[in-house]
N, C-alpha and C positions, 0 to 999 in steps of 0.2 A: 033734259035739253040744256039747262043752264050749266050743269056740271060738265057736260061734254064740251060746251063752248069755252068754258074756262080752261079745261084741260088742253083743248086744241090751241087756245091762245098761248098757254104756258109753253106748249111744245114748240110753237112757232118762235116765241121769244128765245127759247133755249137754243134753237137752231141758228137764229140770227146772231145770238151772243157767241155761240161756238164758232161760227164763220168768222166773226170779227177777231176772236182770239187767234184763230188759225192764220188769218191774214197778217196780224201783227207779229206773229212769231215766224212767219215764212222767211226764207232767204230773200232779201231784197236784191233787185238789180242794182248795180253800182256804176255810175258814170262819173269819172274823175276828169274834170276840165282843168287843164294847167296852161295858163298863159305865160308868155316868155317876156321877162323884164317888165312886167306890169306891177308897179308897187302901190303902196297905200294911197299915194297922192294922184294915182291914175284912175281911181274908182270913186264914183259919186257918193255912194253910201258911207264911205269912210271919211267924208268931210272934204273931199277934194274941191278946192276953189276952181281949178281949171276945168274939171270935168263934172261939175255939179249938174245933174239932170241929163248928162250925156252918156250915161251907161245904164239906161233904163231896164234892160233885161237882167243884168247882174244885180242891180238895186232891187228888182222885184223878187229875186231869189232870197235876198236878205230880208225883205219886208214880210215874206211869208215863210221864212225859215229861221235859221240860227246864224248870227254873225259873230265870229270870234275876233276879239280885239288884239289878242296876243299870240298870233300864229308866227312861228319862226322857221326859217329855212337857211341852209348854208347860202352865202351870198354870191354864188356862181353856178352856172348851168349844170355842169357835170356833177359837182358835189351834191347839189340839191336833188337831182334826178336819181342818183345812185342811192341816196339816203332813203327816199320814199319807196324805191323799188325793193331794197334789202331790209329795211327796218333797222339798220345798223349805222352807227356813227362812222365818220370818215377814217379815223385811225384804225378802225376794224376792217372796213372794206377797201381802203386804199385810195379812194377817189378824192384826194386832198385838194386838187386843183383840176382845171380843164386839161392840163398837160399830163395828168396821171390817169386819164380815162381808160387807158389800156390795162390797168391793174385789176379792177374787179371783173371776174369772169362768171358767166352763168353756170359754169361747172362747179365753181367753188362757193358761190353765194346763194342765199335763199332769194326767192322771188315772190312777190305778192300775187302776181298773175298765175304763176305755177301752183301756188298754194291754193288759190281759189279754184283753179281748174281741177285740182285733185278732190275738191269738195263738190264737184258737179257743175261748176260754172263753165260757160263757153266764154272765151276771152278774146278781146280784139283791141287794136290800137290804130290810130292814124295821126301822123304828125311828126314832130321832131324826135329823132333818135340818135343822131350822129355822135353824140358824146357819151354813148354807152357802148362797151365792147360787145361783140357778138350781135346776132340779129334779134329782133323782137321775138321771133319764133323760138330761139334758144332760151329766152327768158320766160317762156310760157304762154305766149300769145298765139291763139289758133289762127287768127287772121290779122293781117297788118299791112299798113301802107306808110311809106316814109320816103325820104329824099336821098338822092345819090350825091348831093353836093356837100362841100365842107364849109360853106358860108351861109348866107341868107338863102331862103327858098320861097320865092313868091311867084314870079312869072318865069316859068321854066318849060322845057320841051320834053321832060322825062320825069318819071318817078318809079319807085320800086314797090310792087304789089306782091305780097307773099313770096318774096325772093326773086321775082321776075322783073326785069327792067321794061317799063312801058314807054315807048317813044310816041310823041305826038307831033303832028305836022307843024303846028303853030304853038307858041307859048300859051300855056294854060295857067290860070291863077290857082296855085296849088292848095291854098286853104279851102277853096271850093271843091277841089278834087277830094281832099280829106273829108269834107262834110258829106259829099255824095256817098263816099265809101261807108261813112259812119251811119248815115240814115238807112242805107241798104242793109247793113249789119243788124240794126235794131229791128227792122221789119222782118228779116228772115229768122231772127232768134227771139221773137216776142213771147214765145210760149215756153221758154226755158230761162233759168237764171243766167244773167250775163254780167260780165265786168268789162267795161269799155273805158280805155284810157285815151284821152283826147288832148295831147300836148301840142297845142297850136304853136306855130312859129311867130304869130303875132304877139307882142309888138317888137320883136328883136330887130336890131339893125342888120343890114341896111334898111332904111325906111323907104318903102315904095308906095306908089299909088295903089288904090284898090279898085275893083270894078265899079264902086260907088263914087269914086273921086270925081269931082267936077273938073272939066277941062282946064279951067283957069286957076285952080287952087294949087298952092304950094304947101298946105298944111297937111302933109301926108301922115305925120305922127297922130294928129287928131283923127284922121281917117282910119288909121290902123286900129286905134282904140275903139272907134265906133264899129269897125267891122268885126273885131273880136266879140264885142257885145252883141252884135247882130247874130253871130253864130251861136252864142249862148241861147238866144231867143229861138233860133231854128231847132236846136236840140230839144228845148222844153216843149215847143209846139208839136214836134213829132211824137214825143212821149204822151202828150195829151191826146193826140189823134189816135194813137195806138191803145189808149186806155191803160197806160202803164205808170202814170204818175204816182198813184198810191202805193205802188210796190217798187219804186225806184228812188234810191238815194242819189242825189246830185251833189257832188262836191266841187266847189270852184276855188282855185287858189292861183296866185302868181308863184313863179319858181324862185324868185329872189327880188331884191329891191329894184327900183327903177334906175335906168341910166339917166333919166331926165327928172329928178325929183323936183317937187313943187310944194306949194303951200297947202296945208290942211287947216281949214277954219282960220285962215289969215296968218298962219305961222309956218315957217319953212321947216320941212322935215330934216332931221339930222342924218346925213350920210346918203349913200347910194350903192348900187350894185358894186361888188368887188371890194366892199369894206365891211369890217365887223362892227360898224356903227349901226344904230337902229334902222336907219333907212336902207341899209344893205340886206338885213336879215329879217326884218319884221314885214310880213306879207299879208295881203288880204286873204281871208279864209271864210268861206260861207258854205253851209250845208243845208240842203232843202230836201225833205222827204214828206210829201204831202200827206197830211193826216197823222204823221208821227212826230216830226220836229215841231216844237212850239213856234207859233207864228210871230215873227218880229222880235225874237228874243236876242239879246246881246249877252255874250258869255265872255268873261274876262279871264278865264282859266288859261294857263300856259299850255300851248300845244307846239310840238316841233315836228319836222317832216318825217322823222322815224315813226311817228305815231299812226300814220295811215295803215301800215302793215297790220298791227294788232287790232285796230278798229275794224278794218274790212274783214279780217279773219274772224273776229267775234261775230259780226253781223252775218257773215256767210257760213257760220257754223263749221269753219275750217280748222283743222289741227295745225298748229305751228310746227315747223320742222324741228326735229329733235337734234340735240348735240350742237346747237347754235346759240351764241350769246346775242340776244336781241336787246336793243335799247328802246324798243317800241312800247308805248303806253296807250292803251285803248281809251278813247273818249266816246265810245258808243253810248254810255249812259246819258251824256250831255245831249246827244242827238235826240233822245227820247224825253228831254226835259227834266231829267233826274240830276242830282248833284254829282253822282259818280265819285271817283277817287282822283281828283285833279292832280296833275304834276306839281311837285314842289319846286322844280327847277328845270331849265332847259340847258343844253350844251350845244355850242356852235363852234365850228372850226373852219378855217381856211388856210391851207398850206401848213406852215409851222407855227401858226398862232391860233389861240382859242380862248373861250371864256365860258364860265358858268353864270347863269342869271336866274334870280328868283323874282317874285313880283316887285321887289323894291330895290334890289342891288345887283351889281354885275362885277364879277372878279375876273380879271384878265390873267393870262398865263404868267406875265411878269409881275404879278402881285398888285397891280393897280386896281383900286376899288372905286366904283362909281355909284352915285345915288341916281336911281332911274325914275324918281317920282315925277319928273317932267318929260319923260320919254313919250313920244318919239321925237321931241323937239330939241332937247338938250340932255346931256349926261354930265353930272357934276362930280368932278374928281374929289375924293376924300383922302386927305393926307394920312400917311401911315401912322402918324403920331396922334391922330384924332382921338379925343376923349369920349366921343359919342358911344354910349353903351350899345345902341342899336347897330351902329356901324361895326363895332368890334364883334358883335355876335354874328353879323352877316359875313364878315371876313372868315371867321372860324367855320361857319356853316358851309359856305361855298368852297373854301379850301378843302374841306372834307370831301366834297363832291369830286373835285379835281383829283384829289389823292386816290379816291376809290376808282375813278375811271382810268387814271394813269395814261393819258393819251401819248405821252412821250415814249412809252414802251411799246406802242402800237406801230402800225405801218407808217413810214415817213416818206416825205418827198421834199427834197431841198430846192426844187425848181421854183423860181419866182412865179406866182400866179399871173396869168395873162388873160386879158379880156378876149372873150369869144362869144 
């Protein structure tokens, strides 16, 4: 009897252990939340003075997940979105500015959604798309909802759902329409792996009131920040309700720096959207996968927007398209609390200017070298004649990166970047 009891117990433990291993190795659902123009100084957990304690849902993702301190995106809407979609730098895909959004085509470029779909994922998106050529469906999304306008999109009387224009009798708050669409998608596809891309228009200008704005308030920017955070909370709550948190990776990021940069821990951030300064390209980046990501871990590894492609493909057990030059570098190990193989450098471009940056230094196209030890608050110019051994080594190292990439020989766009 004793032997039978021990054998049964061992069998039960083996089954439990086997189930755990299977769950850990299963393809996770992936939800990618991308806010618009929300920079480091707009998020409480990044030390924002203005919004400390005012982004509780985003902060909670960081407190129970992984917060990256060195996430980098091209500092403008179209370039950043095209980079994350294709896993390729701008001189390869052609989206050097917002004015060149017509260049990258779904027929010519790889797509993270299409790659995941081929690996068995059902794919969906709701939100901003207008700065990508072709439709979300062309880029691999099975179900999608977006806007028909060319500017801001908040209180409107129409939207596009799976290619069909939906008219409404009265203006609706479109972020809520996107949320309703998203929650319905999650409920209907809870039993199969899904990838959902949620590129909200919040907090892009024009800044408007939200349904939660008080009648007498004029602080609509603060309201928009709060509403974006509220929607993060709604998504997390629905995943909890559906019992999907343990098998869902939630990634939160801003698409570029803030238009309204502010202070972090009492110091003003250097730069803003539309600049190749730190405040234009360094963005909040948080990953939360309950039971898998370490709780409250801060990771200082370099990550750039091309890296989402390889990371999601690795987690989804998807095969990268062949015959394509990718710049994407997977940070999937870091999501599991492992060291992984961190990037040694990132590359950022806007229009006809660019730089390569490693943890300590930044080298511009024109040869200017900067000490980044006080970033994101200042960058210190290093004279070309500097005798610093460390600076000399950095110049050689980063110039080799630029020489290898050779962005000047790629696709070009001489148009001056314009804010959109």
